Biopython code that builds the backbone (N, CA, C, O; Angstrom):
import numpy as np
from Bio.PDB.StructureBuilder import StructureBuilder

atoms = [
    (1, "MET", "N", (13.948, -26.739, -5.148)),
    (1, "MET", "CA", (14.037, -25.674, -5.953)),
    (1, "MET", "C", (14.621, -24.405, -5.175)),
    (1, "MET", "O", (14.174, -24.040, -4.088)),
    (2, "THR", "N", (15.676, -23.769, -5.854)),
    (2, "THR", "CA", (16.199, -22.589, -5.161)),
    (2, "THR", "C", (15.266, -21.361, -5.103)),
    (2, "THR", "O", (14.206, -21.275, -5.724)),
    (3, "GLU", "N", (15.792, -20.406, -4.271)),
    (3, "GLU", "CA", (14.933, -19.115, -4.308)),
    (3, "GLU", "C", (15.028, -18.434, -5.590)),
    (3, "GLU", "O", (14.040, -17.867, -6.058)),
    (4, "GLY", "N", (16.258, -18.452, -6.246)),
    (4, "GLY", "CA", (16.296, -17.818, -7.540)),
    (4, "GLY", "C", (15.546, -18.414, -8.556)),
    (4, "GLY", "O", (15.097, -17.641, -9.402)),
    (5, "MET", "N", (15.281, -19.713, -8.687)),
    (5, "MET", "CA", (14.604, -20.416, -9.553)),
    (5, "MET", "C", (13.051, -20.063, -9.411)),
    (5, "MET", "O", (12.308, -19.974, -10.388)),
    (6, "THR", "N", (12.671, -19.886, -8.184)),
    (6, "THR", "CA", (11.319, -19.614, -7.820)),
    (6, "THR", "C", (10.797, -18.308, -8.305)),
    (6, "THR", "O", (9.716, -18.186, -8.882)),
    (7, "MET", "N", (11.736, -17.204, -8.003)),
    (7, "MET", "CA", (11.640, -15.836, -8.501)),
    (7, "MET", "C", (11.600, -15.768, -9.987)),
    (7, "MET", "O", (10.855, -14.939, -10.511)),
    (8, "LEU", "N", (12.391, -16.627, -10.778)),
    (8, "LEU", "CA", (12.334, -16.613, -12.188)),
    (8, "LEU", "C", (11.133, -17.235, -12.676)),
    (8, "LEU", "O", (10.588, -16.834, -13.704)),
    (9, "GLY", "N", (10.692, -18.195, -11.994)),
    (9, "GLY", "CA", (9.298, -18.800, -12.314)),
    (9, "GLY", "C", (8.290, -17.769, -12.161)),
    (9, "GLY", "O", (7.508, -17.585, -13.093)),
    (10, "LEU", "N", (8.200, -17.008, -11.008)),
    (10, "LEU", "CA", (7.126, -16.130, -10.875)),
    (10, "LEU", "C", (7.248, -14.910, -11.876)),
    (10, "LEU", "O", (6.223, -14.411, -12.339)),
    (11, "ILE", "N", (8.487, -14.438, -12.205)),
    (11, "ILE", "CA", (8.675, -13.309, -13.146)),
    (11, "ILE", "C", (8.081, -13.889, -14.446)),
    (11, "ILE", "O", (7.301, -13.160, -15.058)),
    (12, "SER", "N", (8.340, -15.048, -14.916)),
    (12, "SER", "CA", (8.036, -15.676, -16.150)),
    (12, "SER", "C", (6.489, -15.795, -16.346)),
    (12, "SER", "O", (5.944, -15.487, -17.406)),
    (13, "ALA", "N", (5.805, -16.275, -15.223)),
    (13, "ALA", "CA", (4.489, -16.451, -15.118)),
    (13, "ALA", "C", (3.791, -15.074, -15.380)),
    (13, "ALA", "O", (2.882, -14.944, -16.200)),
    (14, "LEU", "N", (4.272, -14.101, -14.643)),
    (14, "LEU", "CA", (3.660, -12.633, -14.699)),
    (14, "LEU", "C", (3.854, -12.075, -16.062)),
    (14, "LEU", "O", (2.965, -11.390, -16.568)),
    (15, "LEU", "N", (5.008, -12.338, -16.709)),
    (15, "LEU", "CA", (5.192, -11.882, -18.085)),
    (15, "LEU", "C", (4.137, -12.568, -19.188)),
    (15, "LEU", "O", (3.577, -11.958, -20.099)),
    (16, "ILE", "N", (4.026, -13.799, -18.917)),
    (16, "ILE", "CA", (3.079, -14.568, -19.734)),
    (16, "ILE", "C", (1.604, -13.990, -19.649)),
    (16, "ILE", "O", (0.901, -13.746, -20.630)),
    (17, "LEU", "N", (1.201, -13.787, -18.153)),
    (17, "LEU", "CA", (-0.011, -13.115, -18.042)),
    (17, "LEU", "C", (-0.284, -11.837, -18.564)),
    (17, "LEU", "O", (-1.391, -11.494, -18.980)),
    (18, "MET", "N", (0.815, -11.069, -18.539)),
    (18, "MET", "CA", (0.688, -9.625, -19.138)),
    (18, "MET", "C", (0.549, -9.661, -20.585)),
    (18, "MET", "O", (0.176, -8.630, -21.145)),
    (19, "ASP", "N", (0.819, -10.799, -21.332)),
    (19, "ASP", "CA", (0.449, -10.775, -22.689)),
    (19, "ASP", "C", (-1.060, -10.898, -23.066)),
    (19, "ASP", "O", (-1.497, -10.752, -24.208)),
    (20, "LYS", "N", (-1.765, -11.171, -22.006)),
    (20, "LYS", "CA", (-3.112, -11.294, -22.293)),
    (20, "LYS", "C", (-3.863, -9.985, -21.857)),
    (20, "LYS", "O", (-3.621, -9.411, -20.796)),
    (21, "HIS", "N", (-4.848, -9.541, -22.823)),
    (21, "HIS", "CA", (-5.518, -8.243, -22.460)),
    (21, "HIS", "C", (-6.205, -8.110, -21.233)),
    (21, "HIS", "O", (-6.116, -7.096, -20.539)),
    (22, "VAL", "N", (-7.004, -9.264, -20.891)),
    (22, "VAL", "CA", (-7.646, -9.282, -19.589)),
    (22, "VAL", "C", (-6.744, -9.088, -18.456)),
    (22, "VAL", "O", (-7.114, -8.318, -17.569)),
    (23, "TRP", "N", (-5.581, -9.693, -18.354)),
    (23, "TRP", "CA", (-4.532, -9.489, -17.305)),
    (23, "TRP", "C", (-4.017, -8.000, -17.375)),
    (23, "TRP", "O", (-3.891, -7.311, -16.363)),
    (24, "GLN", "N", (-3.769, -7.616, -18.481)),
    (24, "GLN", "CA", (-3.211, -6.292, -18.573)),
    (24, "GLN", "C", (-4.157, -5.287, -17.851)),
    (24, "GLN", "O", (-3.709, -4.465, -17.052)),
    (25, "ARG", "N", (-5.588, -5.384, -18.183)),
    (25, "ARG", "CA", (-6.369, -4.366, -17.516)),
    (25, "ARG", "C", (-6.517, -4.751, -16.031)),
    (25, "ARG", "O", (-6.762, -3.836, -15.245)),
    (26, "LEU", "N", (-6.414, -5.824, -15.632)),
    (26, "LEU", "CA", (-6.556, -6.159, -14.145)),
    (26, "LEU", "C", (-5.154, -5.684, -13.456)),
    (26, "LEU", "O", (-5.215, -5.180, -12.334)),
    (27, "LEU", "N", (-4.082, -5.812, -14.010)),
    (27, "LEU", "CA", (-2.725, -5.527, -13.387)),
    (27, "LEU", "C", (-2.371, -4.102, -13.550)),
    (27, "LEU", "O", (-1.423, -3.689, -12.883)),
    (28, "ARG", "N", (-2.998, -3.283, -14.347)),
    (28, "ARG", "CA", (-2.712, -1.906, -14.684)),
    (28, "ARG", "C", (-2.509, -1.033, -13.475)),
    (28, "ARG", "O", (-1.540, -0.274, -13.474)),
    (29, "PRO", "N", (-3.254, -1.062, -12.537)),
    (29, "PRO", "CA", (-3.074, -0.215, -11.284)),
    (29, "PRO", "C", (-1.858, -0.547, -10.564)),
    (29, "PRO", "O", (-1.266, 0.341, -9.951)),
    (30, "PHE", "N", (-1.363, -1.920, -10.582)),
    (30, "PHE", "CA", (-0.159, -2.335, -10.058)),
    (30, "PHE", "C", (1.062, -1.792, -10.741)),
    (30, "PHE", "O", (2.025, -1.339, -10.123)),
    (31, "ALA", "N", (0.965, -1.868, -12.176)),
    (31, "ALA", "CA", (2.101, -1.153, -12.874)),
    (31, "ALA", "C", (2.149, 0.103, -12.864)),
    (31, "ALA", "O", (3.249, 0.629, -13.038)),
    (32, "ALA", "N", (0.957, 0.941, -12.654)),
    (32, "ALA", "CA", (1.150, 2.448, -12.443)),
    (32, "ALA", "C", (1.804, 2.579, -11.107)),
    (32, "ALA", "O", (2.781, 3.321, -11.008)),
    (33, "PHE", "N", (1.318, 1.873, -9.986)),
    (33, "PHE", "CA", (1.918, 2.103, -8.662)),
    (33, "PHE", "C", (3.270, 1.725, -8.547)),
    (33, "PHE", "O", (3.951, 2.267, -7.677)),
    (34, "GLY", "N", (3.820, 0.781, -9.378)),
    (34, "GLY", "CA", (5.186, 0.321, -9.501)),
    (34, "GLY", "C", (6.100, 1.458, -10.289)),
    (34, "GLY", "O", (7.305, 1.600, -10.081)),
    (35, "SER", "N", (5.454, 2.114, -11.075)),
    (35, "SER", "CA", (6.205, 3.185, -11.807)),
    (35, "SER", "C", (6.423, 4.492, -11.002)),
    (35, "SER", "O", (7.141, 5.397, -11.426)),
    (36, "MET", "N", (5.784, 4.541, -9.850)),
    (36, "MET", "CA", (5.812, 5.662, -8.862)),
    (36, "MET", "C", (6.390, 5.168, -7.633)),
    (36, "MET", "O", (5.977, 5.678, -6.591)),
    (37, "ALA", "N", (7.273, 4.265, -7.570)),
    (37, "ALA", "CA", (7.707, 3.479, -6.406)),
    (37, "ALA", "C", (8.511, 4.665, -5.444)),
    (37, "ALA", "O", (8.321, 4.715, -4.228)),
    (38, "LEU", "N", (9.256, 5.425, -6.024)),
    (38, "LEU", "CA", (9.989, 6.367, -5.153)),
    (38, "LEU", "C", (8.955, 7.432, -4.530)),
    (38, "LEU", "O", (9.273, 7.957, -3.463)),
    (39, "THR", "N", (7.891, 7.736, -5.061)),
    (39, "THR", "CA", (7.002, 8.685, -4.660)),
    (39, "THR", "C", (6.147, 8.158, -3.585)),
    (39, "THR", "O", (5.806, 8.844, -2.621)),
    (40, "TRP", "N", (5.787, 6.864, -3.771)),
    (40, "TRP", "CA", (5.050, 6.116, -2.649)),
    (40, "TRP", "C", (5.762, 5.748, -1.472)),
    (40, "TRP", "O", (5.300, 5.774, -0.331)),
    (41, "TYR", "N", (7.127, 5.340, -1.870)),
    (41, "TYR", "CA", (8.007, 5.020, -0.659)),
    (41, "TYR", "C", (8.230, 6.336, 0.204)),
    (41, "TYR", "O", (8.255, 6.209, 1.428)),
    (42, "PHE", "N", (8.382, 7.512, -0.328)),
    (42, "PHE", "CA", (8.437, 8.680, 0.479)),
    (42, "PHE", "C", (7.134, 8.962, 1.139)),
    (42, "PHE", "O", (7.092, 9.286, 2.325)),
    (43, "ALA", "N", (6.035, 8.843, 0.377)),
    (43, "ALA", "CA", (4.775, 9.284, 1.102)),
    (43, "ALA", "C", (4.426, 8.380, 2.121)),
    (43, "ALA", "O", (3.773, 8.850, 3.053)),
    (44, "HIS", "N", (4.712, 7.210, 2.149)),
    (44, "HIS", "CA", (4.250, 6.192, 3.205)),
    (44, "HIS", "C", (5.065, 6.514, 4.419)),
    (44, "HIS", "O", (4.541, 6.338, 5.519)),
    (45, "PHE", "N", (6.354, 6.991, 4.338)),
    (45, "PHE", "CA", (7.012, 7.384, 5.537)),
    (45, "PHE", "C", (6.330, 8.593, 6.073)),
    (45, "PHE", "O", (6.225, 8.749, 7.289)),
    (46, "MET", "N", (5.861, 9.455, 5.218)),
    (46, "MET", "CA", (5.422, 10.741, 5.638)),
    (46, "MET", "C", (4.032, 10.472, 6.394)),
    (46, "MET", "O", (3.758, 11.026, 7.459)),
    (47, "ILE", "N", (3.354, 9.751, 5.873)),
    (47, "ILE", "CA", (1.948, 9.263, 6.415)),
    (47, "ILE", "C", (2.115, 8.621, 7.777)),
    (47, "ILE", "O", (1.431, 8.927, 8.753)),
    (48, "LEU", "N", (3.143, 7.641, 7.770)),
    (48, "LEU", "CA", (3.251, 6.961, 9.025)),
    (48, "LEU", "C", (3.828, 7.840, 10.162)),
    (48, "LEU", "O", (3.639, 7.523, 11.337)),
    (49, "ASP", "N", (4.484, 8.869, 9.841)),
    (49, "ASP", "CA", (4.940, 9.785, 10.746)),
    (49, "ASP", "C", (3.754, 10.605, 11.492)),
    (49, "ASP", "O", (3.882, 11.003, 12.650)),
    (50, "VAL", "N", (2.753, 10.786, 10.826)),
    (50, "VAL", "CA", (1.619, 11.754, 11.477)),
    (50, "VAL", "C", (0.478, 10.942, 11.854)),
    (50, "VAL", "O", (-0.433, 11.473, 12.490)),
    (51, "LEU", "N", (0.412, 9.517, 11.484)),
    (51, "LEU", "CA", (-0.557, 8.654, 11.969)),
    (51, "LEU", "C", (-0.949, 8.743, 13.566)),
    (51, "LEU", "O", (-0.021, 8.832, 14.371)),
    (52, "PRO", "N", (-2.049, 8.725, 13.948)),
    (52, "PRO", "CA", (-2.248, 8.676, 15.486)),
    (52, "PRO", "C", (-2.025, 7.241, 15.785)),
    (52, "PRO", "O", (-2.140, 6.352, 14.941)),
    (53, "THR", "N", (-1.702, 7.055, 17.025)),
    (53, "THR", "CA", (-1.468, 5.750, 17.539)),
    (53, "THR", "C", (-2.528, 5.203, 18.444)),
    (53, "THR", "O", (-3.154, 6.016, 19.124)),
    (54, "GLY", "N", (-2.813, 3.902, 18.540)),
    (54, "GLY", "CA", (-3.690, 3.369, 19.419)),
    (54, "GLY", "C", (-3.168, 2.886, 20.596)),
    (54, "GLY", "O", (-3.936, 2.414, 21.433)),
    (55, "GLY", "N", (-1.954, 2.929, 20.798)),
    (55, "GLY", "CA", (-1.351, 2.398, 21.993)),
    (55, "GLY", "C", (-0.850, 3.339, 23.048)),
    (55, "GLY", "O", (-0.215, 2.931, 24.021)),
    (56, "GLY", "N", (-1.157, 4.680, 22.836)),
    (56, "GLY", "CA", (-0.576, 5.756, 23.742)),
    (56, "GLY", "C", (0.779, 6.297, 23.441)),
    (56, "GLY", "O", (1.298, 7.148, 24.163)),
    (57, "GLY", "N", (1.368, 5.800, 22.359)),
    (57, "GLY", "CA", (2.702, 6.239, 22.012)),
    (57, "GLY", "C", (2.540, 7.569, 21.097)),
    (57, "GLY", "O", (1.483, 8.170, 20.905)),
    (58, "GLY", "N", (3.703, 7.871, 20.621)),
    (58, "GLY", "CA", (3.755, 9.283, 19.916)),
    (58, "GLY", "C", (3.359, 8.843, 18.513)),
    (58, "GLY", "O", (3.116, 7.650, 18.334)),
    (59, "PRO", "N", (3.273, 9.717, 17.493)),
    (59, "PRO", "CA", (2.916, 9.517, 16.200)),
    (59, "PRO", "C", (4.000, 8.507, 15.751)),
    (59, "PRO", "O", (5.124, 8.481, 16.251)),
    (60, "GLY", "N", (3.582, 7.688, 14.781)),
    (60, "GLY", "CA", (4.495, 6.901, 14.022)),
    (60, "GLY", "C", (4.926, 5.533, 14.800)),
    (60, "GLY", "O", (5.676, 4.722, 14.256)),
    (61, "THR", "N", (4.441, 5.349, 16.011)),
    (61, "THR", "CA", (4.696, 4.096, 16.726)),
    (61, "THR", "C", (4.041, 3.044, 16.229)),
    (61, "THR", "O", (2.966, 3.254, 15.667)),
    (62, "PRO", "N", (4.484, 1.886, 16.320)),
    (62, "PRO", "CA", (3.884, 0.629, 15.793)),
    (62, "PRO", "C", (2.369, 0.429, 16.156)),
    (62, "PRO", "O", (1.610, -0.136, 15.369)),
    (63, "ALA", "N", (1.996, 0.859, 17.244)),
    (63, "ALA", "CA", (0.662, 0.681, 17.528)),
    (63, "ALA", "C", (-0.399, 1.258, 16.710)),
    (63, "ALA", "O", (-1.498, 0.721, 16.574)),
    (64, "GLY", "N", (-0.024, 2.461, 16.120)),
    (64, "GLY", "CA", (-0.878, 3.179, 15.115)),
    (64, "GLY", "C", (-0.866, 2.670, 13.697)),
    (64, "GLY", "O", (-1.540, 3.195, 12.811)),
    (65, "ARG", "N", (-0.063, 1.611, 13.505)),
    (65, "ARG", "CA", (0.009, 0.946, 12.088)),
    (65, "ARG", "C", (-0.901, -0.086, 12.119)),
    (65, "ARG", "O", (-0.509, -1.206, 12.446)),
    (66, "SER", "N", (-2.250, 0.144, 11.782)),
    (66, "SER", "CA", (-3.191, -1.102, 11.668)),
    (66, "SER", "C", (-3.313, -1.594, 10.213)),
    (66, "SER", "O", (-2.808, -1.015, 9.252)),
    (67, "VAL", "N", (-4.023, -2.703, 10.159)),
    (67, "VAL", "CA", (-4.190, -3.296, 8.735)),
    (67, "VAL", "C", (-5.248, -2.229, 8.109)),
    (67, "VAL", "O", (-5.193, -2.043, 6.894)),
    (68, "LEU", "N", (-6.126, -1.583, 8.816)),
    (68, "LEU", "CA", (-7.027, -0.787, 8.138)),
    (68, "LEU", "C", (-6.231, 0.415, 7.482)),
    (68, "LEU", "O", (-6.548, 0.862, 6.379)),
    (69, "ALA", "N", (-5.310, 0.847, 8.136)),
    (69, "ALA", "CA", (-4.430, 1.990, 7.759)),
    (69, "ALA", "C", (-3.694, 1.495, 6.374)),
    (69, "ALA", "O", (-3.730, 2.129, 5.319)),
    (70, "PHE", "N", (-3.155, 0.493, 6.535)),
    (70, "PHE", "CA", (-2.403, -0.265, 5.447)),
    (70, "PHE", "C", (-3.351, -0.319, 4.179)),
    (70, "PHE", "O", (-3.045, 0.160, 3.087)),
    (71, "VAL", "N", (-4.574, -0.981, 4.474)),
    (71, "VAL", "CA", (-5.406, -1.244, 3.296)),
    (71, "VAL", "C", (-5.976, 0.067, 2.635)),
    (71, "VAL", "O", (-6.252, 0.198, 1.443)),
    (72, "ALA", "N", (-6.106, 1.032, 3.645)),
    (72, "ALA", "CA", (-6.571, 2.314, 3.004)),
    (72, "ALA", "C", (-5.551, 3.033, 2.265)),
    (72, "ALA", "O", (-5.843, 3.643, 1.236)),
    (73, "PHE", "N", (-4.166, 2.990, 2.808)),
    (73, "PHE", "CA", (-3.159, 3.652, 2.028)),
    (73, "PHE", "C", (-3.063, 2.944, 0.695)),
    (73, "PHE", "O", (-3.079, 3.601, -0.346)),
    (74, "THR", "N", (-2.958, 1.574, 0.694)),
    (74, "THR", "CA", (-2.696, 0.873, -0.574)),
    (74, "THR", "C", (-3.930, 1.236, -1.614)),
    (74, "THR", "O", (-3.636, 1.563, -2.764)),
    (75, "LEU", "N", (-5.176, 1.181, -1.241)),
    (75, "LEU", "CA", (-6.161, 1.365, -2.188)),
    (75, "LEU", "C", (-6.086, 3.005, -2.662)),
    (75, "LEU", "O", (-6.346, 3.319, -3.824)),
    (76, "ALA", "N", (-5.813, 3.725, -1.929)),
    (76, "ALA", "CA", (-5.719, 5.203, -2.194)),
    (76, "ALA", "C", (-4.429, 5.297, -3.245)),
    (76, "ALA", "O", (-4.517, 5.880, -4.326)),
    (77, "ALA", "N", (-3.325, 4.698, -2.814)),
    (77, "ALA", "CA", (-2.204, 4.845, -3.657)),
    (77, "ALA", "C", (-2.317, 4.170, -5.034)),
    (77, "ALA", "O", (-1.798, 4.670, -6.032)),
    (78, "LEU", "N", (-3.047, 2.959, -5.060)),
    (78, "LEU", "CA", (-3.334, 2.362, -6.398)),
    (78, "LEU", "C", (-4.317, 3.201, -7.290)),
    (78, "LEU", "O", (-4.155, 3.279, -8.507)),
    (79, "ALA", "N", (-5.311, 3.804, -6.647)),
    (79, "ALA", "CA", (-6.121, 4.733, -7.374)),
    (79, "ALA", "C", (-5.457, 5.964, -7.891)),
    (79, "ALA", "O", (-5.640, 6.440, -9.011)),
    (80, "ALA", "N", (-4.674, 6.429, -6.971)),
    (80, "ALA", "CA", (-4.074, 7.959, -7.274)),
    (80, "ALA", "C", (-2.985, 7.631, -8.425)),
    (80, "ALA", "O", (-2.803, 8.413, -9.358)),
    (81, "SER", "N", (-2.311, 6.477, -8.294)),
    (81, "SER", "CA", (-1.187, 6.101, -9.280)),
    (81, "SER", "C", (-1.908, 5.853, -10.827)),
    (81, "SER", "O", (-1.355, 6.139, -11.889)),
    (82, "LEU", "N", (-3.095, 5.331, -10.706)),
    (82, "LEU", "CA", (-3.812, 5.073, -12.114)),
    (82, "LEU", "C", (-4.189, 6.255, -12.582)),
    (82, "LEU", "O", (-3.970, 6.483, -13.772)),
    (83, "ILE", "N", (-4.816, 7.235, -11.783)),
    (83, "ILE", "CA", (-5.182, 8.407, -12.375)),
    (83, "ILE", "C", (-4.038, 9.318, -12.749)),
    (83, "ILE", "O", (-4.129, 9.956, -13.798)),
    (84, "TRP", "N", (-2.948, 9.437, -11.968)),
    (84, "TRP", "CA", (-1.797, 10.204, -12.381)),
    (84, "TRP", "C", (-1.107, 9.758, -13.575)),
    (84, "TRP", "O", (-0.671, 10.613, -14.346)),
    (85, "ARG", "N", (-0.943, 8.430, -13.843)),
    (85, "ARG", "CA", (-0.447, 7.902, -14.944)),
    (85, "ARG", "C", (-1.191, 7.962, -16.258)),
    (85, "ARG", "O", (-0.718, 7.622, -17.343)),
    (86, "ARG", "N", (-2.384, 8.421, -16.050)),
    (86, "ARG", "CA", (-3.331, 8.621, -17.160)),
    (86, "ARG", "C", (-3.068, 9.798, -17.711)),
    (86, "ARG", "O", (-3.304, 9.881, -18.917)),
    (87, "TYR", "N", (-2.571, 10.901, -17.072)),
    (87, "TYR", "CA", (-2.316, 12.259, -17.548)),
    (87, "TYR", "C", (-0.727, 12.636, -17.564)),
    (87, "TYR", "O", (-0.294, 13.538, -18.281)),
    (88, "LEU", "N", (0.034, 11.913, -16.765)),
    (88, "LEU", "CA", (1.320, 12.338, -16.621)),
    (88, "LEU", "C", (2.310, 10.959, -16.692)),
    (88, "LEU", "O", (1.979, 9.862, -16.241)),
    (89, "ARG", "N", (3.435, 11.225, -17.275)),
    (89, "ARG", "CA", (4.341, 9.875, -17.582)),
    (89, "ARG", "C", (5.027, 9.323, -16.281)),
    (89, "ARG", "O", (5.155, 8.114, -16.088)),
    (90, "ARG", "N", (5.514, 10.397, -15.293)),
    (90, "ARG", "CA", (6.219, 9.869, -14.252)),
    (90, "ARG", "C", (5.496, 10.516, -13.001)),
    (90, "ARG", "O", (4.767, 11.503, -13.091)),
    (91, "GLY", "N", (5.768, 9.874, -11.870)),
    (91, "GLY", "CA", (5.521, 10.301, -10.630)),
    (91, "GLY", "C", (6.296, 11.664, -10.181)),
    (91, "GLY", "O", (7.385, 11.951, -10.676)),
    (92, "PRO", "N", (5.660, 12.475, -9.214)),
    (92, "PRO", "CA", (6.496, 13.730, -8.828)),
    (92, "PRO", "C", (7.996, 13.566, -8.442)),
    (92, "PRO", "O", (8.813, 14.376, -8.881)),
    (93, "LEU", "N", (8.345, 12.641, -7.712)),
    (93, "LEU", "CA", (9.690, 12.351, -7.271)),
    (93, "LEU", "C", (10.551, 11.781, -8.495)),
    (93, "LEU", "O", (11.702, 12.140, -8.742)),
    (94, "GLU", "N", (9.826, 10.847, -9.215)),
    (94, "GLU", "CA", (10.548, 10.327, -10.301)),
    (94, "GLU", "C", (10.763, 11.365, -11.403)),
    (94, "GLU", "O", (11.770, 11.273, -12.105)),
    (95, "TRP", "N", (9.858, 12.371, -11.604)),
    (95, "TRP", "CA", (10.009, 13.467, -12.452)),
    (95, "TRP", "C", (11.169, 14.286, -12.114)),
    (95, "TRP", "O", (12.044, 14.602, -12.920)),
    (96, "LEU", "N", (11.131, 14.637, -10.799)),
    (96, "LEU", "CA", (12.145, 15.502, -10.266)),
    (96, "LEU", "C", (13.664, 14.719, -10.388)),
    (96, "LEU", "O", (14.631, 15.365, -10.793)),
    (97, "THR", "N", (13.772, 13.581, -10.087)),
    (97, "THR", "CA", (14.939, 12.759, -10.368)),
    (97, "THR", "C", (15.366, 12.740, -11.684)),
    (97, "THR", "O", (16.546, 12.888, -12.002)),
    (98, "HIS", "N", (14.351, 12.544, -12.553)),
    (98, "HIS", "CA", (14.802, 12.658, -14.096)),
    (98, "HIS", "C", (15.466, 13.943, -14.586)),
    (98, "HIS", "O", (16.466, 14.027, -15.299)),
    (99, "GLN", "N", (14.686, 14.981, -14.045)),
    (99, "GLN", "CA", (15.049, 16.448, -14.443)),
    (99, "GLN", "C", (16.489, 16.745, -13.883)),
    (99, "GLN", "O", (17.295, 17.391, -14.553)),
    (100, "ILE", "N", (16.777, 16.268, -12.674)),
    (100, "ILE", "CA", (18.158, 16.441, -11.989)),
    (100, "ILE", "C", (19.276, 15.597, -12.868)),
    (100, "ILE", "O", (20.372, 16.086, -13.141)),
    (101, "ILE", "N", (18.910, 14.403, -13.238)),
    (101, "ILE", "CA", (19.912, 13.651, -13.938)),
    (101, "ILE", "C", (19.969, 14.159, -15.311)),
    (101, "ILE", "O", (21.089, 14.099, -15.818)),
    (102, "VAL", "N", (19.033, 14.645, -16.035)),
    (102, "VAL", "CA", (19.107, 15.085, -17.465)),
    (102, "VAL", "C", (19.966, 16.457, -17.394)),
    (102, "VAL", "O", (20.645, 16.782, -18.368)),
    (103, "ARG", "N", (19.930, 17.203, -16.305)),
    (103, "ARG", "CA", (20.695, 18.421, -16.243)),
    (103, "ARG", "C", (22.022, 18.184, -15.887)),
    (103, "ARG", "O", (22.932, 18.890, -16.323)),
    (104, "CYS", "N", (22.220, 17.177, -15.073)),
    (104, "CYS", "CA", (23.570, 17.096, -14.409)),
    (104, "CYS", "C", (24.529, 15.930, -15.187)),
    (104, "CYS", "O", (25.753, 15.972, -15.067)),
    (105, "VAL", "N", (24.011, 15.128, -15.810)),
    (105, "VAL", "CA", (24.655, 14.052, -16.548)),
    (105, "VAL", "C", (24.675, 14.285, -18.050)),
    (105, "VAL", "O", (23.628, 14.209, -18.693)),
    (106, "PRO", "N", (25.893, 14.579, -18.653)),
    (106, "PRO", "CA", (25.828, 14.746, -20.051)),
    (106, "PRO", "C", (25.485, 13.432, -20.772)),
    (106, "PRO", "O", (25.965, 12.346, -20.446)),
    (107, "GLY", "N", (24.554, 13.631, -21.853)),
    (107, "GLY", "CA", (24.029, 12.528, -22.510)),
    (107, "GLY", "C", (24.476, 12.781, -23.925)),
    (107, "GLY", "O", (25.330, 13.630, -24.180)),
    (108, "PRO", "N", (23.860, 11.999, -24.895)),
    (108, "PRO", "CA", (24.094, 12.049, -26.272)),
    (108, "PRO", "C", (23.728, 13.501, -26.828)),
    (108, "PRO", "O", (24.478, 14.073, -27.618)),
    (109, "ARG", "N", (22.451, 14.108, -26.342)),
    (109, "ARG", "CA", (22.193, 15.328, -26.985)),
    (109, "ARG", "C", (23.223, 16.526, -26.479)),
    (109, "ARG", "O", (23.587, 17.394, -27.273)),
    (110, "THR", "N", (23.633, 16.510, -25.197)),
    (110, "THR", "CA", (24.484, 17.615, -24.807)),
    (110, "THR", "C", (26.008, 17.329, -25.555)),
    (110, "THR", "O", (26.631, 18.245, -26.092)),
    (111, "ALA", "N", (26.435, 16.116, -25.512)),
    (111, "ALA", "CA", (27.651, 15.803, -25.917)),
    (111, "ALA", "C", (27.689, 16.229, -27.431)),
    (111, "ALA", "O", (28.645, 16.873, -27.861)),
    (112, "HIS", "N", (26.649, 15.865, -28.221)),
    (112, "HIS", "CA", (26.423, 16.103, -29.734)),
    (112, "HIS", "C", (26.487, 17.566, -29.954)),
    (112, "HIS", "O", (27.040, 17.982, -30.972)),
    (113, "ARG", "N", (25.970, 18.389, -29.089)),
    (113, "ARG", "CA", (25.910, 19.966, -29.251)),
    (113, "ARG", "C", (27.318, 20.501, -29.293)),
    (113, "ARG", "O", (27.656, 21.420, -30.040)),
    (114, "HIS", "N", (28.140, 19.866, -28.436)),
    (114, "HIS", "CA", (29.492, 20.404, -28.093)),
    (114, "HIS", "C", (30.495, 19.928, -28.966)),
    (114, "HIS", "O", (31.643, 20.363, -28.873)),
    (115, "ALA", "N", (30.133, 18.951, -29.931)),
    (115, "ALA", "CA", (31.101, 18.400, -30.730)),
    (115, "ALA", "C", (31.561, 19.365, -31.871)),
    (115, "ALA", "O", (30.791, 20.203, -32.339)),
    (116, "ALA", "N", (32.870, 19.210, -32.303)),
    (116, "ALA", "CA", (33.333, 20.137, -33.254)),
    (116, "ALA", "C", (32.682, 19.892, -34.518)),
    (116, "ALA", "O", (32.232, 18.767, -34.738)),
    (117, "PRO", "N", (32.568, 20.915, -35.471)),
    (117, "PRO", "CA", (31.793, 20.866, -36.766)),
    (117, "PRO", "C", (32.689, 19.985, -37.753)),
    (117, "PRO", "O", (32.308, 19.767, -38.903)),
]
sb = StructureBuilder()
sb.init_structure("model")
sb.init_model(0)
sb.init_chain("A")
sb.init_seg("    ")
for serial, (resi, resn, name, xyz) in enumerate(atoms, 1):
    if name == "N":
        sb.init_residue(resn, " ", resi, " ")
    sb.init_atom(name, np.array(xyz, "f"), 0.0, 1.0, " ", f" {name:<3s}", serial, name[0])
structure = sb.get_structure()
C-alpha cells in the first residue's frame, strides 16, 4: 500500500468517525486547535525561545525541550483553543490574516460596489 493510499484511508476513517456525535465531542478540542494552527505555530516558537534549558545551554536549546513541556503546551493549547472557539470564530493570527486579505484583495463585495450602474 502506498503512502498516499494510507493517508486517504486515514482521512476517510476520520471523516466517518466525525459523523458520529460521540466522536464529534471527543475530537472537538483537536478541531478547535487545528483551526488556530497559525497562532499555535507562532506561539510554540515564542515559548521554546524562552524555556529554560536543563543542559546548561541558552534558552531554546534542545536540552530544555522536555516531554513534560510538550505535554503541558499541548494540553494548554487544546484547552485554550476550545475556550477561544466557543466565543470567537478565528484565532488571533488567523483573524489578522483574514483582515489583511479582506482589505487588500478585491472580492465580490468590493468589485460589485465599483461596477457601473
